[in-house]
C-alpha positions in Angstrom: 1.9 5.2 -46.1 0.7 4.7 -49.6 -1.3 1.5 -49.9 -0.4 -0.7 -52.9 -0.9 -4.2 -53.9 2.8 -4.8 -54.2 4.1 -7.3 -51.6 7.7 -6.0 -52.1 6.6 -2.4 -51.2 4.6 -3.7 -48.2 7.5 -5.8 -47.0 10.0 -2.9 -47.4 7.8 -0.4 -45.8 6.8 -2.7 -42.9 10.4 -3.3 -42.1 11.1 0.4 -41.7 8.2 1.8 -39.7 6.2 0.4 -36.8 3.0 2.0 -38.1 3.5 0.2 -41.4 4.1 -3.1 -39.6 0.6 -2.8 -38.1 -1.1 -2.3 -41.5 1.0 -4.4 -43.8 -0.1 -7.9 -44.6 1.5 -10.5 -42.4 4.5 -12.2 -44.1 5.4 -15.7 -42.7 9.1 -15.9 -42.2 11.3 -18.8 -41.5 14.2 -18.5 -39.1 17.4 -17.6 -41.0 20.1 -19.0 -38.8 20.8 -20.2 -35.3 22.9 -17.3 -34.0 24.0 -19.3 -30.9 25.4 -22.1 -33.0 26.8 -19.9 -35.8 28.5 -17.4 -33.6 28.9 -19.1 -30.2 31.5 -16.7 -28.8 29.5 -13.7 -29.7 26.3 -15.3 -28.3 28.1 -16.1 -25.0 29.4 -12.6 -24.8 25.9 -11.1 -25.1 24.7 -13.6 -22.5 27.5 -12.4 -20.2 26.6 -8.7 -20.8 23.0 -9.5 -20.2 23.7 -11.2 -16.8 26.1 -8.4 -15.8 23.6 -5.7 -16.8 20.8 -7.3 -14.6 23.0 -7.5 -11.5 21.5 -5.6 -8.7 18.5 -4.2 -10.6 14.9 -4.7 -9.5 13.6 -7.7 -11.6 10.4 -5.8 -12.3 12.3 -2.8 -13.7 14.4 -5.2 -15.8 11.3 -6.6 -17.5 9.7 -3.1 -18.0 12.9 -1.9 -19.8 13.1 -5.0 -21.9 9.4 -4.9 -22.8 9.6 -1.2 -23.7 12.7 -1.5 -25.9 11.3 -4.7 -27.6 8.0 -2.8 -28.3 9.9 0.1 -29.8 12.1 -2.2 -32.0 9.1 -4.2 -33.1 10.6 -7.4 -31.8 7.7 -9.8 -31.2 10.1 -12.6 -30.1 11.6 -10.6 -27.2 8.3 -8.9 -26.4 6.6 -12.3 -26.0 9.4 -13.7 -23.9 9.7 -10.7 -21.6 6.0 -10.2 -21.0 5.8 -13.9 -20.0 8.8 -13.4 -17.7 7.2 -10.4 -16.1 4.0 -12.3 -15.5 5.9 -15.2 -13.9 7.6 -12.6 -11.7 4.2 -11.3 -10.6 3.8 -8.2 -12.8 0.2 -7.1 -13.2 -1.6 -7.3 -16.6 -2.6 -3.7 -16.2 1.0 -2.5 -16.0 2.0 -4.8 -18.9 -0.7 -3.3 -21.1 0.4 0.2 -20.2 4.1 -0.1 -21.0 3.5 0.8 -24.6 1.7 4.0 -23.6 3.5 4.7 -20.4 3.7 8.5 -20.9 -0.1 8.6 -21.0 -0.4 6.1 -18.1 2.1 7.5 -15.7 0.0 6.6 -12.7 0.8 2.9 -13.3 4.6 3.5 -12.9 6.8 5.0 -10.2 8.8 8.1 -10.9 11.9 5.9 -11.0 10.3 3.5 -13.5 9.2 6.5 -15.6 12.8 7.8 -15.7 14.0 4.4 -16.8 11.4 4.1 -19.5 12.2 7.6 -20.8 15.9 6.6 -20.9 15.0 3.4 -22.6 13.0 5.4 -25.2 15.9 7.8 -25.8 18.6 5.2 -26.1 16.5 2.9 -28.2 15.5 5.7 -30.6 19.0 7.2 -30.5 18.8 8.5 -34.1 15.7 10.6 -33.3 17.5 13.1 -31.0 20.2 11.3 -29.1 19.7 11.1 -25.4 18.4 14.6 -24.3 20.1 16.1 -21.3 16.7 16.4 -19.5 16.1 12.6 -19.9 19.6 11.7 -18.7 19.3 14.2 -15.7 16.0 12.7 -14.7 17.4 9.2 -14.8 20.5 10.3 -12.8 18.2 11.9 -10.2 16.6 8.4 -9.6 19.5 6.1 -9.9 22.9 6.2 -8.2 25.8 6.3 -10.7 26.5 2.5 -10.6 22.8 1.6 -10.9 22.4 4.1 -13.8 25.3 2.3 -15.5 23.5 -1.0 -15.0 20.3 0.4 -16.5 22.2 1.7 -19.5 23.9 -1.7 -19.9 20.5 -3.4 -19.8 19.1 -1.0 -22.4 22.2 -1.7 -24.6 21.7 -5.4 -24.1 18.0 -5.7 -24.9 18.6 -3.6 -28.1 21.3 -6.1 -29.1 19.0 -9.1 -28.4 16.2 -7.4 -30.4 18.5 -6.9 -33.3 19.7 -10.5 -33.1 16.1 -11.8 -33.0 14.9 -9.5 -35.9 18.0 -10.2 -38.1 17.7 -13.9 -37.7 13.8 -14.0 -37.9 13.1 -15.5 -34.5 9.6 -16.7 -34.3 7.4 -15.1 -31.5 6.0 -17.7 -29.2 9.1 -19.8 -29.1 11.6 -19.5 -26.3 14.9 -21.2 -26.9 15.8 -20.9 -23.2 13.3 -23.7 -22.6 15.0 -26.0 -25.0 
């Protein structure tokens, strides 16, 4: 990244790359719209998909997937929410810290969790290489077909929530479920 003094360049660059986000100056944003109020049917549909996707999955796995996708998407709002949810569910700080670098910290995660995290990476970064056959096969080896469909549904859902939160400038540290 070329460093300049132009705020416009920094804002444009930070919106496109995670590395740039870490180095660009912080830009205070105001929420843009309340998606739940502006599009209540769509919002309720995503809530329904979210509930259906979680059904039958291990709650710890659910949070790991949501944390990983939110990290990859740069969604501070969802990352904050799901790390808090994971803590409340008894997840260890060590594992929470290692989700971002799970490939280098495999000993913190079961083979099944690693397969789910790899699938989360592939589906979330779809434009990089699609979902490689080896990643899908590894996930299919650890999950029965119906459970794999649930995991995929959860990945689709958290990516949708991340996009809603980022597009509407949700503020990290707030949790509208509490309101």
